[in-house]
N, C-alpha and C positions, 0 to 999 in steps of 0.2 A: 619687567615687562618684555613682551614680545612683542616684535611690528609684522606687519602683513601687508604685503606688496604686491600688489592686481597691475598685472598688464593684461592690455586693451588693447588689437591688432584691428583699426579703421585702414580706410584706403589711401591716405596718403600722411597717415597722423599714430603714431602711438600714444595711447595714453597709459600713466605709471599714476596709478592710484598707492597714497602712503599714509598707514594706519596706524598711529603707536606712536614711540619714541624714536626719535634718531639720534642716537649717540655711536662714543667710540666701539661697541658691542656689535651696534644692529646696523650702522654705516655700512658694512662690508655688502650685507646683504640689496642696499637698495645701489651701490655702485655696480653690484653683477646683474641686475636687473638691468643696468642703462647701458649697460656694456653688451650685453646678451643682445641688443634690438641696435649700437650701433654695429657690432659683428655681424647681424645679418643685413649691413647697408641701407636701415633708416636710420635718416639721420631730421627727420621733424618730431619732435617730440614734446608731448606735456605732462610734466606731470602737478598732481591734484593733490595739493596737501592740505586738504578740507579736515581730516581727523588727523592731523600732525599735531600731538602733544608739546614736542620739544625735539630744539632742531642742535645737534652742537656741531662744532667747528670741523669734526668728521663730515656731519650731513653737508656743512656748505661748499668742502674741498670734494664730496663725492660730485656735488652737483656742477659744481665749479669744472670740474675736469671733465666730465660729462658735454657742458657746455661747448670749452675748449675743441674735443674733437668733432661734435656736430658743427660746427662753424667754420674748421679747417678747410680750406680752397673753396668758401663759399656756397656750402655742401647744404647746409640745415641751420634749424635753432632748438634751442629749446627754453620753453616758454611755462611758467609756474602760474597757478588757477588757485583759487579759492584759499590763501594763504592768510590763518590765525594771527591774530594779534601777537600773539607768543612769539610765533615764528618770524615775522616781519618786524619784531625788535634787533633778533641776532642779527637778518639781511641790513638792518640799517645801521647797527653796531660795526658790523663788517666792512660795512659801505658796496655793499652789492645789490641796495637794489636800484641803483643804476642801469647795472651790468646786465641784469635777469631783465626779459616783460612780462609781467605781472598781470592778471587780468581778473576780475570779479570770480568769475565762472569757467568752469570746461569748455560749457560750449563757446564760448567768445571765445577760450584761447585755441581752440581744435580749431574752430571757424575762420581764425585769423591768417593759417597755414592757407 
């Protein structure tokens, strides 16, 4: 199944909505979307995972890589919103729940910047 990644640019924050499975074949699309935002000099990013069915280690790696880049030199942050239970389990198993700031909805996540 293909993944659909939508990016919306707000005044101070970029919102990335992920719809579908993030695995080794679709993680590069997520990485590409995040890298484009960072390359444009925008370091406040919210990734909305409401419609994400599955997240593999490749997806976790793409998110972690982007997180490191935006936090470098204290420039910004990458925050997660609407994390489904299945996806939350993957973050728990990888020990990444403490690394990311997770919000119940994208409005709170965007407002947190």
